[in-house]
C-alpha positions in Angstrom: 102.4 78.7 113.7 102.7 79.3 109.9 105.0 81.4 107.9 106.2 81.8 104.3 109.4 83.4 103.1 109.6 86.1 100.5 112.6 86.5 98.1 113.2 90.2 97.7 116.4 89.5 95.7 117.0 89.1 92.1 118.5 85.5 92.2 116.3 82.3 93.1 116.7 81.2 96.6 117.3 77.4 96.7 115.4 74.8 98.5 116.8 73.7 101.9 117.1 77.1 103.5 116.6 77.0 107.4 113.6 78.9 108.8 113.9 79.3 112.6 111.3 80.4 115.2 113.2 82.0 118.1 111.7 83.2 121.6 112.7 86.8 121.1 115.6 88.6 119.2 118.6 86.4 120.0 116.5 84.1 122.1 116.4 80.3 122.1 115.6 78.4 119.1 112.1 76.9 119.4 111.9 75.1 116.1 113.5 75.0 112.7 112.3 73.8 109.4 113.9 73.8 105.9 112.3 75.0 102.8 111.5 72.1 100.4 111.1 74.2 97.2 113.1 77.1 95.6 111.6 80.6 95.8 111.9 82.6 92.5 113.0 86.3 92.7 110.3 88.6 93.8 108.0 85.7 95.0 106.8 84.1 98.2 107.5 80.5 98.9 105.6 77.7 100.2 103.8 77.9 103.7 105.8 76.3 106.5 103.9 74.9 109.5 105.7 75.0 112.7 104.5 72.8 115.7 105.7 73.5 119.1 104.5 73.9 122.7 102.9 77.4 123.1 104.8 77.9 126.5 108.1 78.0 124.6 107.1 81.5 123.4 105.4 82.6 126.5 106.3 86.3 127.5 108.5 86.7 124.4 107.9 88.1 120.8 108.1 85.4 118.4 110.8 85.9 115.8 111.1 84.1 112.4 114.6 84.1 110.7 115.3 82.8 107.2 118.7 81.3 106.6 119.7 81.1 110.3 121.8 78.1 111.2 121.6 78.9 114.9 125.2 80.1 115.1 124.9 83.5 113.8 125.5 82.7 110.0 123.6 81.3 107.1 124.1 78.9 104.3 123.3 81.4 101.5 125.5 84.5 100.6 123.2 87.4 100.1 123.8 91.1 99.2 121.3 92.2 102.0 121.5 90.0 105.0 119.5 92.5 107.1 116.1 91.4 105.7 115.9 88.0 106.9 113.9 88.5 110.2 110.4 89.2 111.1 109.4 90.1 114.7 105.9 89.6 115.9 104.9 93.0 117.4 103.6 91.7 120.7 104.8 89.3 123.4 102.8 85.9 123.8 100.7 85.6 126.7 101.9 83.0 129.3 100.1 79.6 129.3 98.2 78.3 132.2 99.2 74.8 133.2 96.1 72.7 134.0 95.5 71.6 137.7 
């Protein structure tokens, strides 16, 4: 899975922000990466490539959250904390185990 963050603010977002993939809104954390480069205001950042077993998302809607420490808070103070989440519109099909 790949994603890139967008900085809709007017201040540079620093490197080192966690970007988390969850199995549904409020679901289990599947994987977390940190950005390695700052993101200027009004720009998108680097592409992050997440690797994990597909069955970790089976029958859930993938959710990507920026600045999510996994404890309901973030590292960065922002004026708008409500624009840090993207939800995939469909649930992921369950995977079939071989044999």
